[in-house]
Structures are given as structure tokens and as C-alpha cells.
LUMMARNU-499480 format. One record per residue: residue in one letter; x, y, z of N, C-alpha, C in turn. Coordinates in nm, 3 decimals. Last residue first. Layout:
# residues N
[site 'a'; [X; Y; Z]; [X; Y; Z]; [X; Y; Z]] ...
***
This chain:
# residues 104
[site 'x'; [3.666; 0.031; 1.328]; [3.753; 0.121; 1.407]; [3.799; 0.055; 1.536]] [site 'x'; [3.484; -0.120; 1.193]; [3.624; -0.159; 1.180]; [3.719; -0.076; 1.266]] [site 'x'; [3.243; 0.012; 1.242]; [3.260; -0.125; 1.290]; [3.407; -0.167; 1.290]] [site 'x'; [3.296; 0.254; 1.109]; [3.271; 0.253; 1.253]; [3.295; 0.113; 1.309]] [site 'x'; [3.326; 0.165; 0.848]; [3.434; 0.242; 0.908]; [3.419; 0.246; 1.060]] [site 'x'; [3.074; 0.050; 0.802]; [3.192; -0.037; 0.812]; [3.309; 0.036; 0.878]] [site 'x'; [2.927; 0.290; 0.786]; [2.901; 0.195; 0.895]; [3.020; 0.101; 0.913]] [site 'x'; [3.032; 0.398; 0.551]; [3.047; 0.472; 0.677]; [3.025; 0.379; 0.797]] [site 'x'; [2.947; 0.203; 0.366]; [3.090; 0.229; 0.385]; [3.116; 0.300; 0.517]] [site 'x'; [2.669; 0.235; 0.388]; [2.729; 0.108; 0.427]; [2.879; 0.126; 0.451]] [site 'x'; [2.648; 0.500; 0.288]; [2.600; 0.464; 0.421]; [2.664; 0.336; 0.473]] [site 'x'; [2.759; 0.487; 0.025]; [2.814; 0.576; 0.128]; [2.773; 0.535; 0.269]] [site 'x'; [2.662; 0.350; -0.196]; [2.744; 0.278; -0.100]; [2.793; 0.359; 0.019]] [site 'x'; [2.625; 0.636; -0.389]; [2.615; 0.490; -0.386]; [2.714; 0.429; -0.287]] [site 'x'; [2.495; 0.925; -0.240]; [2.613; 0.860; -0.299]; [2.607; 0.708; -0.282]] [site 'x'; [2.165; 1.010; -0.326]; [2.253; 0.963; -0.220]; [2.372; 0.894; -0.284]] [site 'x'; [1.964; 1.196; -0.459]; [2.096; 1.153; -0.507]; [2.190; 1.120; -0.391]] [site 'x'; [1.634; 1.110; -0.478]; [1.735; 1.168; -0.389]; [1.871; 1.111; -0.425]] [site 'x'; [1.442; 0.979; -0.637]; [1.500; 1.104; -0.683]; [1.600; 1.171; -0.593]] [site 'x'; [1.356; 0.730; -0.570]; [1.260; 0.839; -0.552]; [1.322; 0.976; -0.580]] [site 'x'; [1.577; 0.574; -0.596]; [1.462; 0.546; -0.685]; [1.360; 0.659; -0.681]] [site 'x'; [1.723; 0.675; -0.379]; [1.768; 0.704; -0.516]; [1.655; 0.680; -0.616]] [site 'x'; [1.575; 0.562; -0.168]; [1.580; 0.708; -0.184]; [1.625; 0.747; -0.325]] [site 'x'; [1.632; 0.291; -0.211]; [1.494; 0.340; -0.227]; [1.493; 0.491; -0.244]] [site 'x'; [1.911; 0.283; -0.159]; [1.857; 0.240; -0.288]; [1.717; 0.297; -0.312]] [site 'x'; [1.922; 0.376; 0.112]; [1.993; 0.445; 0.004]; [1.934; 0.411; -0.133]] [site 'x'; [1.774; 0.177; 0.238]; [1.730; 0.316; 0.243]; [1.794; 0.396; 0.131]] [site 'x'; [1.937; -0.049; 0.188]; [1.801; -0.042; 0.135]; [1.751; 0.101; 0.132]] [site 'x'; [2.173; 0.019; 0.328]; [2.176; -0.009; 0.185]; [2.039; 0.003; 0.121]] [site 'x'; [2.068; 0.048; 0.591]; [2.136; 0.159; 0.524]; [2.138; 0.140; 0.373]] [site 'x'; [1.963; -0.211; 0.638]; [1.877; -0.093; 0.643]; [1.940; 0.024; 0.569]] [site 'x'; [2.194; -0.371; 0.620]; [2.081; -0.393; 0.528]; [1.991; -0.270; 0.524]] [site 'x'; [2.343; -0.271; 0.835]; [2.397; -0.263; 0.698]; [2.285; -0.278; 0.595]] [site 'x'; [2.169; -0.336; 1.048]; [2.208; -0.197; 1.023]; [2.256; -0.181; 0.879]] [site 'x'; [2.164; -0.616; 1.025]; [2.041; -0.538; 1.005]; [2.070; -0.391; 0.980]] [site 'x'; [2.430; -0.687; 1.080]; [2.369; -0.724; 0.951]; [2.244; -0.641; 0.923]] [site 'x'; [2.458; -0.584; 1.348]; [2.538; -0.534; 1.236]; [2.472; -0.564; 1.101]] [site 'x'; [2.159; -0.510; 1.525]; [2.264; -0.605; 1.487]; [2.331; -0.556; 1.359]] [site 'x'; [1.947; -0.354; 1.588]; [2.079; -0.290; 1.586]; [2.192; -0.390; 1.562]] [site 'x'; [1.714; -0.503; 1.591]; [1.733; -0.406; 1.483]; [1.871; -0.344; 1.478]] [site 'x'; [1.716; -0.643; 1.832]; [1.747; -0.715; 1.707]; [1.780; -0.618; 1.593]] [site 'x'; [1.794; -0.357; 2.031]; [1.757; -0.497; 2.019]; [1.803; -0.559; 1.887]] [site 'x'; [1.777; -0.046; 1.849]; [1.794; -0.124; 1.972]; [1.750; -0.268; 1.946]] [site 'x'; [1.705; 0.165; 1.672]; [1.843; 0.119; 1.685]; [1.863; 0.051; 1.821]] [site 'x'; [1.466; 0.272; 1.434]; [1.496; 0.202; 1.558]; [1.636; 0.145; 1.560]] [site 'x'; [1.428; 0.580; 1.303]; [1.485; 0.450; 1.271]; [1.528; 0.385; 1.402]] [site 'x'; [1.200; 0.806; 1.198]; [1.255; 0.747; 1.320]; [1.300; 0.605; 1.287]] [site 'x'; [1.211; 1.097; 0.995]; [1.196; 0.952; 1.006]; [1.256; 0.910; 1.139]] [site 'x'; [1.043; 1.407; 0.977]; [1.145; 1.326; 1.042]; [1.110; 1.178; 1.028]] [site 'x'; [0.831; 1.518; 0.851]; [0.959; 1.589; 0.841]; [1.076; 1.506; 0.894]] [site 'x'; [0.594; 1.396; 0.904]; [0.630; 1.414; 0.764]; [0.760; 1.488; 0.743]] [site 'x'; [0.563; 1.567; 1.208]; [0.508; 1.462; 1.121]; [0.540; 1.494; 0.975]] [site 'x'; [0.637; 1.765; 1.377]; [0.745; 1.703; 1.300]; [0.695; 1.592; 1.207]] [site 'x'; [0.410; 1.841; 1.516]; [0.466; 1.935; 1.419]; [0.579; 1.877; 1.335]] [site 'x'; [0.300; 1.503; 1.557]; [0.281; 1.646; 1.582]; [0.344; 1.733; 1.476]] [site 'x'; [0.555; 1.256; 1.490]; [0.424; 1.299; 1.535]; [0.420; 1.451; 1.548]] [site 'x'; [0.718; 1.069; 1.226]; [0.714; 1.140; 1.352]; [0.573; 1.186; 1.380]] [site 'x'; [0.753; 0.731; 1.111]; [0.745; 0.875; 1.086]; [0.743; 0.942; 1.222]] [site 'x'; [0.977; 0.447; 1.114]; [0.863; 0.526; 1.156]; [0.869; 0.669; 1.107]] [site 'x'; [1.042; 0.170; 0.900]; [1.089; 0.285; 0.976]; [0.968; 0.372; 1.006]] [site 'x'; [1.085; -0.166; 0.827]; [0.988; -0.064; 0.866]; [1.057; 0.045; 0.946]] [site 'x'; [1.163; -0.382; 0.569]; [1.218; -0.291; 0.670]; [1.114; -0.183; 0.699]] [site 'x'; [1.122; -0.547; 0.355]; [1.073; -0.590; 0.485]; [1.126; -0.506; 0.600]] [site 'x'; [1.190; -0.462; 0.102]; [1.298; -0.512; 0.187]; [1.250; -0.565; 0.323]] [site 'x'; [0.959; -0.383; -0.037]; [1.071; -0.441; -0.111]; [1.175; -0.510; -0.023]] [site 'x'; [0.774; -0.288; 0.159]; [0.733; -0.381; 0.053]; [0.851; -0.454; -0.008]] [site 'x'; [0.932; -0.116; 0.323]; [0.857; -0.227; 0.380]; [0.823; -0.331; 0.274]] [site 'x'; [1.037; 0.064; 0.137]; [1.127; -0.009; 0.227]; [1.057; -0.132; 0.284]] [site 'x'; [0.799; 0.163; 0.027]; [0.887; 0.078; -0.055]; [0.989; 0.003; 0.030]] [site 'x'; [0.700; 0.311; 0.248]; [0.622; 0.201; 0.189]; [0.710; 0.107; 0.109]] [site 'x'; [0.904; 0.503; 0.284]; [0.872; 0.408; 0.391]; [0.796; 0.287; 0.336]] [site 'x'; [0.875; 0.639; 0.041]; [1.001; 0.571; 0.073]; [0.977; 0.466; 0.180]] [site 'x'; [0.620; 0.744; 0.074]; [0.644; 0.649; -0.036]; [0.776; 0.574; -0.015]] [site 'x'; [0.652; 0.916; 0.298]; [0.569; 0.796; 0.308]; [0.594; 0.696; 0.196]] [site 'x'; [0.790; 1.156; 0.286]; [0.866; 1.033; 0.305]; [0.785; 0.906; 0.308]] [site 'x'; [0.677; 1.392; 0.215]; [0.662; 1.352; 0.356]; [0.728; 1.218; 0.386]] [site 'x'; [0.925; 1.457; -0.026]; [0.794; 1.493; 0.029]; [0.787; 1.456; 0.176]] [site 'x'; [1.177; 1.426; -0.121]; [1.102; 1.304; -0.092]; [0.965; 1.332; -0.029]] [site 'x'; [1.299; 1.669; -0.135]; [1.261; 1.608; -0.262]; [1.174; 1.484; -0.241]] [site 'x'; [1.373; 1.718; 0.134]; [1.257; 1.785; 0.075]; [1.207; 1.718; -0.052]] [site 'x'; [1.461; 1.438; 0.336]; [1.497; 1.535; 0.232]; [1.372; 1.590; 0.162]] [site 'x'; [1.379; 1.421; 0.672]; [1.342; 1.370; 0.540]; [1.381; 1.475; 0.436]] [site 'x'; [1.614; 1.385; 0.932]; [1.530; 1.476; 0.854]; [1.503; 1.415; 0.716]] [site 'x'; [1.601; 1.126; 1.163]; [1.664; 1.174; 1.040]; [1.567; 1.266; 0.969]] [site 'x'; [1.674; 0.983; 1.475]; [1.588; 1.072; 1.398]; [1.664; 1.130; 1.280]] [site 'x'; [1.705; 0.669; 1.601]; [1.778; 0.775; 1.531]; [1.679; 0.855; 1.449]] [site 'x'; [1.670; 0.519; 1.918]; [1.606; 0.560; 1.793]; [1.689; 0.673; 1.732]] [site 'x'; [1.821; 0.465; 2.140]; [1.731; 0.360; 2.092]; [1.657; 0.396; 1.963]] [site 'x'; [1.969; 0.685; 2.219]; [2.041; 0.566; 2.172]; [1.949; 0.465; 2.105]] [site 'x'; [1.886; 1.022; 2.119]; [1.857; 0.899; 2.194]; [1.935; 0.781; 2.135]] [site 'x'; [2.056; 1.336; 2.152]; [2.001; 1.226; 2.072]; [1.983; 1.102; 2.157]] [site 'x'; [2.183; 1.540; 2.282]; [2.043; 1.515; 2.317]; [1.978; 1.404; 2.234]] [site 'x'; [2.434; 1.592; 2.187]; [2.421; 1.557; 2.328]; [2.280; 1.521; 2.371]] [site 'x'; [2.382; 1.667; 1.911]; [2.451; 1.543; 1.948]; [2.434; 1.502; 2.094]] [site 'x'; [2.043; 1.781; 1.862]; [2.183; 1.811; 1.893]; [2.252; 1.683; 1.942]] [site 'x'; [1.825; 1.658; 1.601]; [1.866; 1.682; 1.739]; [2.014; 1.712; 1.754]] [site 'x'; [1.853; 1.438; 1.327]; [1.769; 1.526; 1.408]; [1.826; 1.538; 1.548]] [site 'x'; [2.094; 1.436; 1.064]; [2.038; 1.377; 1.184]; [1.959; 1.482; 1.262]] [site 'x'; [2.055; 1.452; 0.718]; [2.088; 1.527; 0.840]; [2.018; 1.461; 0.959]] [site 'x'; [2.212; 1.285; 0.439]; [2.100; 1.307; 0.530]; [2.148; 1.383; 0.653]] [site 'x'; [2.412; 1.196; 0.280]; [2.350; 1.322; 0.244]; [2.229; 1.355; 0.329]] [site 'x'; [2.539; 0.980; 0.374]; [2.436; 0.954; 0.274]; [2.368; 1.083; 0.228]] [site 'x'; [2.705; 1.073; 0.577]; [2.764; 1.036; 0.449]; [2.662; 1.012; 0.338]] [site 'x'; [2.575; 1.359; 0.742]; [2.585; 1.214; 0.731]; [2.632; 1.179; 0.590]] 
***
């Protein structure tokens, strides 16, 4: 992924209503990133359960959450918060990649 993140699951087995993303090792279990997304931007993303708990984020991609403005806001906020926590995500990469899809 353009933000330096890896999607969970094989392409043919991914779900349309939620996107699973591996949490970069430098971010630990990802809870501090999730907390800052909620506190600073009002964006809530989920963690995973069982053996994947603390290894995968679940980002909802259905209904109101999948509107263009919300997708762009989520990507920009996630990128900014991850950088604050030490993950070197290329500035603007996620939003630029989303625009490339929207403009195609």
C-alpha cells in the first residue's frame, strides 16, 4: 500500500465492508494510534480478536464511513498519527492513492 502498510488477507478473500491492515511493528499493538485517531480526529478504527489481536486494524468501509470525504479524512488522519508515533509513512501518499482511484 502506498502508505507503507500491508493489507490483511489474500486479494480474493478480502471483505468489502471492512479493510484489515497489519499494524507496523514500530507501533506496538496499535492502541495508542487508535486512541489518538479517536481523540484528535473523531475517527474510530477497530482492533482484531483472538490470535490477531494487536496485529491487525479493522477499518470500516461501508455506509457513511465509505463516503469519499470520510475515506480521505481517515487516510490523512491515520498517516499523520502514525508519523507522530514514529512510523515513516510518506506524506500525502494515502490521500494521493485514493484520489488516483477516484479519478480513474
